[in-house]
C-alpha positions as a printed Julia matrix, in Angstrom:
427×3 Matrix{Float64}:
 131.19   82.33  117.67
 132.91   84.77  120.01
 130.6    87.29  121.66
 132.33   90.26  123.21
 130.64   92.38  125.85
 129.36   95.05  123.48
 128.25   92.47  120.92
 126.0    90.92  123.56
 124.6    94.36  124.34
 123.79   94.71  120.63
 122.09   91.3   120.64
 119.95   92.31  123.63
 119.01   95.52  121.83
 118.01   93.69  118.63
 115.87   91.26  120.61
 114.08   94.12  122.37
 115.45   93.08  125.75
 117.52   96.22  126.43
 115.83   99.09  128.23
 117.39  102.39  127.22
 117.43  105.24  129.72
 117.82  108.41  127.67
 117.42  110.88  130.53
 120.65  112.14  132.11
 121.27  110.26  135.35
 123.65  110.62  138.25
 126.18  107.99  139.24
 125.44  108.97  142.85
 122.56  106.65  143.92
 120.28  107.36  140.91
 121.63  104.68  138.56
 121.81  102.13  141.38
 118.2   102.87  142.38
 117.01  102.33  138.81
 119.05   99.11  138.61
 117.3    97.88  141.74
 113.8    98.89  140.64
 114.35   97.27  137.24
 116.36   94.3   138.51
 116.31   91.42  136.05
 116.03   93.74  133.04
 119.14   94.72  131.03
 119.66   98.5   131.15
 121.54  100.99  129.0
 122.17  104.44  130.45
 122.96  106.79  127.57
 123.79  109.97  129.48
 125.7   109.8   132.77
 126.34  113.1   134.51
 130.04  113.91  134.72
 131.24  111.06  132.48
 131.76  110.55  128.76
 130.99  106.83  129.06
 127.68  105.0   128.84
 126.68  102.47  131.5
 125.33   98.96  130.93
 123.73   97.04  133.81
 121.79   93.89  134.7
 122.95   91.98  131.59
 123.59   88.77  133.55
 120.73   89.16  136.01
 118.87   85.98  134.96
 119.91   82.5   133.88
 118.07   83.07  130.61
 120.34   86.03  129.82
 123.48   84.06  130.67
 122.29   81.16  128.5
 121.52   83.55  125.63
 125.05   84.95  125.73
 126.57   81.45  125.7
 124.19   80.0   123.12
 122.93   77.17  125.34
 119.77   76.25  127.26
 119.72   77.5   130.84
 119.3    73.93  132.11
 122.68   73.09  130.56
 124.64   75.86  132.29
 125.95   74.06  135.37
 126.93   70.98  133.38
 128.7    73.18  130.81
 130.63   74.89  133.61
 131.47   71.62  135.36
 132.82   70.17  132.12
 134.83   73.33  131.45
 136.5    73.11  134.86
 137.6    69.53  134.16
 138.53   70.16  130.53
 139.93   73.68  130.42
 141.64   74.84  127.21
 144.6    77.23  126.91
 143.62   80.53  125.32
 145.16   81.83  122.13
 146.86   85.22  122.35
 146.68   88.14  119.94
 147.97   91.69  119.94
 145.63   94.33  121.34
 144.51   97.08  119.02
 142.2   100.06  119.24
 142.74  100.8   122.92
 143.33  104.37  124.07
 145.43  105.32  127.11
 143.15  107.74  128.99
 145.49  108.41  131.91
 145.15  107.14  135.47
 142.18  109.12  136.81
 139.52  106.59  137.83
 136.91  109.35  138.27
 136.73  109.59  134.46
 134.85  106.28  134.59
 131.22  106.33  135.77
 131.99  104.47  139.0
 128.77  104.28  141.02
 127.9   105.19  144.57
 125.29  102.5   145.24
 123.83  102.84  148.74
 123.6   105.56  151.39
 125.97  103.88  153.87
 128.6   102.84  151.33
 132.16  103.8   152.17
 132.53  105.38  148.73
 132.09  104.74  145.01
 132.82  101.12  144.11
 134.07   99.16  141.14
 131.89   96.08  141.57
 132.21   94.2   138.25
 136.0    94.43  138.41
 137.98   91.28  137.58
 141.64   91.15  138.6
 143.91   89.32  136.15
 147.3    88.53  137.64
 150.2    86.4   136.42
 152.51   84.32  138.64
 155.74   82.83  137.28
 154.85   79.39  138.7
 151.05   79.32  138.87
 150.22   81.17  135.65
 147.23   83.47  135.09
 144.54   83.93  137.73
 141.26   85.82  137.26
 139.03   86.72  140.2
 136.45   89.27  141.3
 137.41   91.92  143.84
 135.34   94.87  144.92
 137.3    98.12  144.87
 136.48  101.33  146.71
 137.72  104.56  145.18
 139.78  106.45  147.8
 141.59  108.87  145.47
 141.73  109.7   141.78
 144.43  107.07  141.31
 143.94  104.77  144.3
 141.65  101.89  145.21
 141.1    99.99  148.46
 140.65   96.36  147.41
 138.87   93.63  149.37
 141.17   90.61  149.05
 140.29   87.31  150.73
 143.02   84.75  151.54
 142.7    82.97  148.21
 144.75   82.77  145.03
 145.27   86.49  144.32
 146.36   86.94  147.92
 148.89   84.12  147.4
 150.2    85.87  144.28
 150.69   89.11  146.2
 152.34   87.38  149.14
 154.78   85.73  146.72
 155.88   88.97  145.11
 153.43   89.83  142.35
 153.05   93.61  142.42
 151.43   94.64  139.14
 148.17   93.33  137.74
 145.3    94.27  135.43
 141.71   95.1   136.3
 139.18   94.25  133.57
 135.7    95.74  133.22
 133.23   94.77  130.49
 134.27   91.22  129.61
 132.54   88.38  127.7
 129.96   86.35  129.62
 132.15   83.24  129.86
 134.86   85.31  131.56
 132.31   86.8   133.97
 131.34   83.28  135.02
 134.79   81.69  135.06
 136.26   84.46  137.22
 133.77   83.51  139.94
 134.69   79.81  139.94
 136.82   78.5   142.79
 139.29   75.94  141.5
 142.7    74.7   142.5
 145.72   76.99  142.48
 147.43   76.87  139.11
 144.3    76.23  137.03
 143.56   79.33  134.98
 140.03   80.66  135.12
 140.59   82.14  131.67
 141.32   78.66  130.29
 138.04   77.56  131.89
 136.34   80.49  130.13
 137.84   79.3   126.84
 136.33   75.85  127.4
 132.91   77.42  128.05
 133.07   79.5   124.86
 136.09   80.37  122.7
 138.07   83.13  124.42
 141.15   84.95  123.19
 143.59   86.9   125.32
 145.09   90.16  124.19
 148.59   91.4   124.96
 148.31   94.94  126.32
 151.15   96.86  127.93
 152.93   93.61  128.79
 149.83   92.0   130.34
 147.71   89.12  129.03
 144.02   89.87  129.6
 140.64   88.96  128.1
 139.3    91.51  125.66
 137.54   94.11  127.83
 135.9    97.5   127.52
 138.32   98.91  130.08
 141.69   97.54  131.21
 143.23   99.21  134.24
 146.92   98.61  135.01
 147.59   98.83  138.76
 150.23   98.01  141.32
 149.85   97.05  144.95
 151.34   99.46  147.48
 152.43   99.0   151.09
 149.47  101.05  152.29
 146.31   99.93  154.05
 143.04  101.83  154.06
 139.54  101.47  155.45
 137.34   99.59  152.97
 133.58   99.57  153.39
 130.79   99.52  154.34
 129.63   97.62  151.24
 126.37   95.79  150.55
 127.16   92.19  149.72
 125.2    89.15  148.48
 123.14   88.92  151.65
 121.75   92.43  151.08
 123.31   93.53  154.36
 126.32   95.79  154.92
 129.67   94.11  155.25
 131.97   95.49  157.96
 134.77   98.05  157.51
 138.24   96.49  157.29
 141.79   97.65  156.68
 142.54   96.45  153.16
 145.4    96.7   150.68
 145.66   99.78  148.49
 146.4    99.69  144.76
 147.74  102.6   142.74
 146.4   103.02  139.22
 149.15  103.44  136.64
 147.15  103.5   133.39
 143.59  103.1   132.18
 142.99  101.76  128.68
 139.59  102.11  127.04
 138.06  100.92  123.8
 136.57  103.6   121.55
 133.16  104.56  123.02
 133.77  102.05  125.81
 130.78  100.73  127.76
 131.04  100.6   131.56
 129.59   97.48  133.17
 127.88   98.39  136.44
 126.99   95.53  138.79
 124.52   96.24  141.6
 125.8    94.91  144.95
 123.2    92.49  146.33
 121.27   92.58  143.05
 120.24   89.68  140.84
 123.29   89.97  138.59
 125.56   89.83  141.63
 123.75   86.7   142.82
 123.83   84.98  139.42
 127.5    85.67  138.73
 128.69   84.73  142.22
 126.24   81.99  143.19
 125.63   80.03  139.99
 129.34   79.18  139.42
 129.31   77.39  142.79
 126.76   74.88  141.47
 129.27   73.07  139.22
 131.88   72.9   141.99
 129.3    71.3   144.3
 128.16   69.03  141.48
 131.75   67.88  140.84
 132.39   67.0   144.48
 129.05   65.27  145.06
 129.51   63.27  141.84
 132.72   61.82  143.27
 130.79   59.99  146.02
 127.23   59.49  144.71
 125.29   59.85  141.47
 124.48   63.58  141.46
 121.6    64.68  139.23
 121.38   68.42  139.87
 122.4    71.29  142.18
 120.67   74.58  142.9
 122.08   77.5   144.88
 118.84   79.06  146.12
 118.01   82.78  145.92
 116.4    82.65  149.38
 119.79   81.64  150.74
 121.34   84.79  149.24
 122.51   82.71  146.25
 125.47   81.76  148.42
 124.63   80.12  151.75
 121.94   77.53  150.82
 121.87   74.72  148.29
 119.6    71.86  147.26
 121.22   68.74  145.82
 119.42   66.03  143.88
 120.88   62.5   143.89
 120.08   59.04  142.57
 120.32   57.08  145.8
 121.93   53.65  145.54
 123.02   52.96  149.12
 121.94   53.8   152.66
 124.51   56.54  153.3
 124.35   58.33  149.94
 122.38   61.26  151.37
 124.93   61.96  154.11
 127.83   61.46  151.69
 126.27   64.07  149.44
 125.97   66.5   152.36
 129.67   66.25  153.21
 130.68   66.57  149.56
 128.47   69.63  149.06
 130.25   71.47  151.88
 133.56   70.51  150.3
 132.42   71.82  146.92
 131.49   75.23  148.33
 133.24   76.11  151.57
 130.94   79.08  152.28
 127.85   76.87  152.13
 125.91   76.98  155.41
 122.83   74.8   154.87
 122.2    72.04  152.33
 119.19   69.81  151.63
 119.69   66.55  149.74
 116.67   65.06  147.95
 115.88   62.18  145.61
 115.75   62.81  141.88
 111.95   62.73  141.79
 111.93   66.14  143.52
 112.06   69.33  141.46
 114.78   71.23  143.28
 113.72   74.52  141.66
 110.35   74.37  143.41
 110.68   75.2   147.14
 107.34   73.57  147.93
 108.58   70.22  146.57
 111.79   70.46  148.62
 109.74   71.29  151.71
 107.45   68.35  150.94
 110.47   66.03  150.83
 111.61   67.33  154.22
 108.1    66.9   155.64
 107.66   63.29  154.45
 111.15   61.79  154.25
 113.2    63.4   157.0
 113.66   62.5   160.68
 115.77   64.96  162.65
 117.25   62.38  165.03
 118.65   60.28  162.15
 118.86   62.49  159.07
 120.24   65.8   160.36
 123.98   66.45  160.04
 125.27   69.26  162.31
 128.79   70.62  161.94
 129.79   72.98  164.75
 132.71   75.37  164.72
 133.14   75.27  160.96
 134.71   78.07  158.97
 131.89   79.8   157.15
 131.36   82.83  154.97
 132.46   86.35  155.77
 129.18   87.41  154.13
 127.09   85.75  156.86
 126.31   88.43  159.48
 125.4    85.74  162.03
 128.85   84.08  161.86
 131.65   85.12  164.2
 132.92   88.4   162.67
 136.55   87.65  163.55
 137.0    83.9   163.04
 134.08   83.4   160.57
 133.21   80.28  162.59
 129.63   79.1   162.19
 127.41   76.04  162.65
 126.41   74.27  159.46
 123.69   71.7   158.92
 122.64   69.31  156.22
 119.26   67.66  155.83
 119.06   64.22  154.26
 115.53   64.35  152.85
 115.95   61.25  150.71
 113.75   58.16  150.99
 114.99   55.8   153.75
 116.88   53.0   152.03
 115.44   50.26  154.22
 111.81   51.26  153.65
 109.4    50.48  150.82
 110.02   53.23  148.24
 106.45   53.31  146.94
 105.24   54.46  150.37
 107.13   57.74  149.89
 106.05   58.59  146.35
 103.31   61.06  145.56
 100.31   60.05  143.53
 100.45   61.59  140.06
  97.72   62.57  137.61
  96.32   59.34  136.1
  96.17   60.76  132.56
  98.23   63.11  130.44
  95.66   65.63  129.26
  95.81   69.02  127.55
  93.71   71.38  129.65
  93.17   73.72  126.68
  91.11   70.97  125.04
  88.6    71.17  127.88
  88.27   74.94  128.33
  86.6    77.4   125.95
């Protein structure tokens, strides 16, 4: 069953999971503050000052919410995504209907000003959908700062969309309010030429609509834009780390048209919030899982919230040879190039419990033999401690697996001798 953005909002409402804010609120700091204070809870802002559109927020702020939208258990998510990457399916196309051309004034949308030092109001849930004659359709997230009623300064990293622009693509679509599988797929890093929308279709059936000559996923808002030859200051902006990213000269896009569904819902994503971390961090787990699985038997991967849901990971493996731990470390860095620190553990460790991971480090790790240090590596632009110009950083990996040449039983914890139900002994 297909579940569009607004259908999922209706499901959340029926299940009593949607908090409705009936009081009129300002898009200048007030909505963002409420999103932060109620992080992890889906929100519906019914009256936004200065806009005819309602705002929906925090709808992908937990794994449980993502799993609910996709109709799976949260434990299955990374394996579902990994399988979708390897077995993507071309999307069917249908004609768009019901969209209204509302002009090209972006200030009609309730674009939020999130934090006091922000460079301006930002589109933060915005997914660029661009088509290249050779490479096909690409979908990727890009933050966009409003610099005029019809202009946006877009942060564009040297990845696929940048390649499209450098090779002559000028016009593209910006989608806001998309189905959950598209939200996730657009954050996945895969090889050039593999469509993220086909990955979305493999996660959950996804149709594309043909709108004004563009193929896009069904969205609440579709903005048609073209890149210009201008550059403009972009930033500051609070990113995944919760710190302000630096100001840069970025490309400028001119808005040509904005299409909206009737009573369209605007998806607001809080920079540095839980939804930001889930949508950007969790899709890196299957890419790490895929790479690690090529060299060892990988059991699980967790991008940790303490590592900003971006810079730290824990990998669980079934160790079968002496060097499996170190092989997994190298593969993890390959699977997520922004990864800074990784811990590899045996499959008896619950990677979702930090105290168990720390216990594995305390009892199974020796720094002189089991620490992998990689100096001068290209890291993440989100890491404030990395070189701000070259992004060079030092990475490390900890092999906290049981030494292969030692007696395994010596490294296992004693477990409860009986399986008892505590409730039978109390009250």
